[in-house]
C-alpha angles and dihedrals in degrees: 000000000000089000091051091050091049092050092047091050090051091050091049091051091053094046095049112032121194113307122251120243105306091205091069107098094185132042112265113252089240093050093066120032136166112246120183103317099333142063121256119209114201093218144351088262089058091050091048092050093051091050092047091054094050097040091045089055091243091121129018121229088244093056092044092054092049090060089072112054113215094019115131115193130205086247092060092045095052093042090052092057089046093234095301111193099199126134090212094060133081116313087243092056085066095049115101107209105169099180107089093199095053088048087056097055095039113084124235086255091056096253137132133161123217114186107308098347127087113204121206113193122197127185123231135193093258105358134024128223130224122199114202105203124186111238088240086069098036094107090064091054095045093047090060091216096109122055108244093238090059097052115115114261096007119152117205124212135178116232136192099238101136137057108275127209106263129154110279131201114264113253093195112072093024116238120203125165116236104272091207090067094048121117115168098225101028106114132192118259094249126066119248121251110259115247140174122222128024132323123198137073150254117260120204098167136057123239092275091057096252118133113260113260111276124237112225087335094308123125121250128215133181117210121204127180150144118234137210110181136169129201101179098260096026132053132174146168127209150133135260141179118192135173125220138188123212113242134209090243099068096264143080132256126204095209099118128077141231116231091228137349131190128188136180131176141171126194141167134185143108139294111228120203124163113256094017131089113253112271117219121222139185121192136170133175140182121194142153141183141189129225097007138133095214140022118188138163134190107220101184135001139178134195129188138156088254135036113314132179136198102208116189118205093187130018123179120186135180129175138173124192131183120206118180090333096313116120123217119185136171138174127202120189115183 
């Protein structure tokens, strides 16, 4: 047992090196720099501190991005194309990255550097790929002449960057749980089955069963889902509601707005990181917005130099949206 404790202590020391100066309220300019077309974080502690500031509402993603002139984040890229879902567009227009804070630190080219490793993320139709490239080989990656998988020292990981095929609630007939039985943090007796990706559905009809009002003759849909995603060194869970309009080009655009949208969620589970005992968590959130095309919230996140997972055991979600006077509401209790 003493040997096991000694080994665990050694692992913990490697995973979490000495903390940086706790009196620093903002990341040092030298701790985060723009290199080429991506951001470089001096250490995992630097990355954690930046995420804590944004996710703690101490600094908005917009303000964070402005600190680094010339930097273009994945958030800016996907906002600029207004969420186009079109197979003929950029590969990144097809990538579903629900966490707004990870979209902020990931460059428009899908790159980020943590300490001495440059990560190149690529979306896939069902699963994404992350290439972890040592900085000694970074020039090969940036030149584009060598396929990432053939670069010396590269490690390859699968990621959950896209929407995955999970059972969705039927939209016809409409299924809505009885609101009178709803309690935000009352969970079922059994644990939920772990999943990666996003669970939810696409709603085309209001609560009376009538099709949502069309926009210039184009169909409207409202997507709602919970996410659990993993990007090698970062994992998060959260909720999102987004509205889309069918286009004449075989895709969907998120360039219209809901009148109002309200969301609430409650979740509990454990954070799993190699070499460290599982850490329990319990989170809940209530938020709303007017005149918006999307409302999303990260409920829990974890970052570590090696693989880390946020694993919910229960996850309740309720949303209500209003589009041109038509209400849409759903409850998920799991």
